[in-house]
C-alpha positions in Angstrom: -7.7 -20.1 -25.2 -4.2 -19.7 -27.6 -5.6 -16.4 -28.9 -6.0 -15.1 -25.2 -2.5 -16.5 -24.3 -1.1 -14.7 -27.6 -2.7 -11.8 -26.8 -1.8 -11.7 -22.8 1.8 -12.5 -24.1 1.9 -9.3 -26.4 0.5 -6.9 -23.9 1.9 -8.5 -20.6 5.2 -6.5 -20.3 3.4 -3.4 -20.8 0.6 -4.3 -18.2 2.7 -5.6 -15.5 4.8 -2.7 -15.7 1.9 -0.2 -15.5 0.5 -2.2 -12.8 3.8 -2.1 -10.5 4.1 1.6 -11.3 0.4 2.5 -10.4 0.5 0.0 -7.2 3.9 1.5 -6.0 2.7 5.2 -6.6 -0.2 4.4 -4.7 2.0 3.2 -1.7 4.2 6.2 -1.6 1.2 8.7 -2.0 -0.2 7.1 1.3 2.8 6.5 3.1 4.3 10.1 2.3 0.6 11.7 2.7 1.9 14.0 5.3 4.5 15.6 3.1 2.5 15.4 0.0 -0.5 17.4 1.5 1.8 20.6 2.2 2.0 21.2 -1.5 -1.3 23.3 -1.0 -1.5 26.5 -0.6 -4.0 25.2 2.7 -4.2 22.4 4.9 -5.8 19.5 3.2 -7.9 16.7 4.5 -6.9 13.1 3.6 -9.9 12.8 1.3 -8.6 16.2 -0.5 -5.0 14.9 -0.7 -6.0 11.6 -2.3 -8.4 12.9 -4.7 -5.7 15.7 -6.0 -3.1 13.8 -6.1 -4.5 10.2 -7.4 -7.8 10.8 -8.7 -7.3 14.5 -10.4 -3.7 14.9 -10.8 -0.4 12.8 -11.4 -1.7 9.3 -11.0 -5.0 9.5 -13.3 -2.4 11.7 -15.8 -0.2 8.7 -15.8 -3.2 6.3 -15.9 -4.3 7.9 -19.5 -1.1 7.6 -20.8 -0.7 4.1 -19.8 -4.2 3.2 -21.1 -3.2 4.7 -24.6 -0.1 2.5 -24.9 -1.7 -0.6 -24.0 -3.9 -0.2 -27.1 -0.8 -0.2 -29.1 -0.3 -3.5 -31.1 -2.0 -5.5 -33.6 -1.6 -7.1 -36.7 0.1 -3.9 -38.5 2.9 -4.1 -35.7 3.2 -7.5 -36.4 3.7 -7.6 -39.9 6.5 -4.7 -39.3 8.0 -7.2 -36.8 7.8 -10.1 -39.7 5.2 -12.3 -37.4 2.1 -11.5 -39.1 1.9 -14.4 -41.3 1.9 -16.9 -38.3 -0.7 -15.2 -36.6 -2.8 -14.9 -39.6 -2.5 -18.7 -40.5 -4.7 -19.3 -37.4 -8.0 -20.9 -38.4 -9.9 -17.7 -37.3 -11.0 -14.8 -39.1 -9.4 -11.5 -38.6 -12.2 -9.5 -36.8 -12.0 -12.3 -34.3 -8.5 -12.1 -34.0 -9.0 -8.0 -33.1 -11.6 -8.8 -30.8 -9.8 -11.3 -28.1 -6.8 -8.5 -28.3 -9.5 -6.0 -27.7 -11.0 -8.0 -24.8 -7.7 -8.5 -23.4 -6.7 -5.1 -23.2 -10.0 -3.9 -21.8 -9.5 -6.2 -19.0 -6.2 -5.1 -18.2 -7.4 -1.7 -18.2 -9.8 -2.8 -15.5 -7.5 -4.2 -13.3 -5.3 -1.2 -13.5 -8.3 0.8 -12.6 -8.7 -1.2 -9.8 -5.5 -1.0 -8.3 -6.0 2.4 -6.1 -9.2 1.4 -5.1 -7.2 -1.7 -3.7 -4.1 -0.1 -2.3 -5.1 3.2 -0.8 -7.9 2.0 1.5 -6.2 -0.9 2.6 -3.1 0.8 3.2 -4.6 4.1 5.0 -5.1 2.5 8.4 -1.5 1.7 8.6 -0.5 5.7 8.7 -3.5 6.5 11.1 -5.8 7.6 8.2 -8.9 6.3 6.3 -10.5 6.3 2.8 -13.7 5.0 1.8 -14.1 1.7 0.2 -17.1 3.3 -1.7 -15.5 6.1 -2.9 -12.5 4.0 -4.3 -14.8 1.6 -6.3 -16.8 4.1 -7.9 -13.8 6.1 -8.9 -12.8 2.6 -10.2 -15.6 2.1 -12.3 -14.9 5.8 -13.8 -11.6 5.0 -14.6 -12.6 2.1 -16.2 -15.0 3.5 -18.5 -12.5 6.6 -19.4 -9.1 4.3 -19.4 -11.5 1.8 -22.1 -12.1 5.0 -24.1 -8.7 6.1 -24.1 -7.3 2.6 -25.2 -9.5 2.1 -27.9 -8.1 5.4 -29.3 -4.6 3.5 -29.1 -6.4 0.4 -30.5 -7.8 2.1 -33.6 -4.7 4.0 -34.4 -2.9 0.7 -34.3 -5.1 -0.7 -36.6 -5.1 2.0 -39.2 -1.4 3.0 -39.0 1.8 0.8 -39.4 5.2 1.4 -38.4 7.1 1.4 -34.8 6.3 4.9 -34.1 3.3 6.3 -36.1 0.6 4.5 -34.4 1.6 5.9 -30.9 2.0 9.3 -32.4 -1.3 9.2 -34.1 -3.2 8.1 -31.0 -1.7 10.6 -28.7 -2.4 13.3 -31.3 -5.9 11.8 -31.8 -6.3 11.9 -27.8 -5.0 15.8 -27.6 -7.4 16.7 -30.5 -10.0 15.1 -28.6 -9.0 17.0 -25.5 -9.2 20.3 -27.1 -12.3 19.7 -29.0 -14.3 19.0 -25.8 -13.0 22.2 -24.0 -14.0 24.7 -26.6 -16.3 27.2 -25.1 -19.4 25.9 -26.9 -18.9 22.2 -25.7 -17.4 22.3 -22.1 -21.0 22.8 -20.6 -21.6 19.2 -21.7 -20.5 16.3 -19.8 -18.0 15.2 -22.5 -14.7 15.7 -21.2 -13.5 12.1 -20.2 -11.0 13.5 -17.9 -13.2 15.4 -15.9 -15.8 12.3 -15.9 -13.0 10.2 -14.2 -12.0 12.6 -11.4 -15.5 14.1 -11.2 -14.3 18.1 -11.7 -17.6 20.0 -12.7 -19.8 16.9 -12.4 -23.2 17.0 -10.6 -22.0 13.6 -8.9 -18.9 15.0 -7.2 -18.7 17.4 -4.1 -15.9 19.4 -4.7 -16.1 21.2 -0.9 -15.1 17.6 0.8 -13.6 16.3 -2.5 -15.7 13.0 -2.7 -18.5 11.5 -4.8 -21.8 12.5 -3.7 -24.3 11.1 -6.1 -25.3 8.5 -8.2 -22.7 7.9 -10.8 -23.7 8.9 -14.6 -24.7 5.2 -15.6 -26.4 6.4 -18.9 -23.3 8.2 -19.7 -21.0 5.4 -18.7 -23.4 3.0 -21.0 -22.7 5.2 -23.7 -18.8 5.2 -23.7 -19.2 1.3 -23.6 -21.0 1.3 -26.6 -18.9 3.8 -28.6 -16.0 1.4 -27.4 -17.6 -1.7 -28.6 -18.2 0.1 -31.6 -14.8 1.3 -32.4 -13.4 -2.0 -31.6 -16.1 -3.6 -34.5 -14.9 -0.7 -36.6 -11.2 -1.9 -35.9 -12.2 -5.7 -36.9 -13.7 -4.5 -40.2 -10.6 -2.6 -40.9 -8.3 -5.6 -40.4 -10.2 -7.6 -42.3 -9.8 -5.5 -45.7 -6.2 -4.6 -44.9 -3.6 -6.1 -47.5 -0.9 -7.9 -45.7 
């Protein structure tokens, strides 16, 4: 339990700030939906507005950045801060330390993904609107998978690069490189883009005419993403095991 508490303490401030920011923005988007819907060149339904501003637009991009930053940390960062000696003295293996920190971060990603799914449908009736709980929960599942993938990019970078800014920069460049590669002409027809998967853009399970998820979620693809995440966490553990502190 001490390891879990330690991992929570290390990421607590970033997680709580992220959660408050996401929840506050969701509240603002719902309360000021009439003004927000005017950003389009045509009148938007409430479903279209929420999708554009939350699941496709501003909030999704913010979530991606927050997920990446939640992955930053680990033994190399502790070494730079002079606290790695205490952590390494604990009677557990380095892969175990890495696993607990990764599991804590992934749970935090799941909670952040769920916040819009709770706030938006709950508040919508207060402004005379309705947003389906089923839509929100399905988007939360997509965001959890996408957020986990993005989190692990930052996580692996933190286990490879030391320094205060090197790991965040490497993680951001890694995410940027991935985004460029999956948008190449000969790859864009395949469901490889995490960003599109999270929003449903161009996906067979998304009906763009009404901005809703209208088909079964891509469970096979989601399973593959989680397998990739688990594999990268295991890789980070092996890297930490062979590092010299």
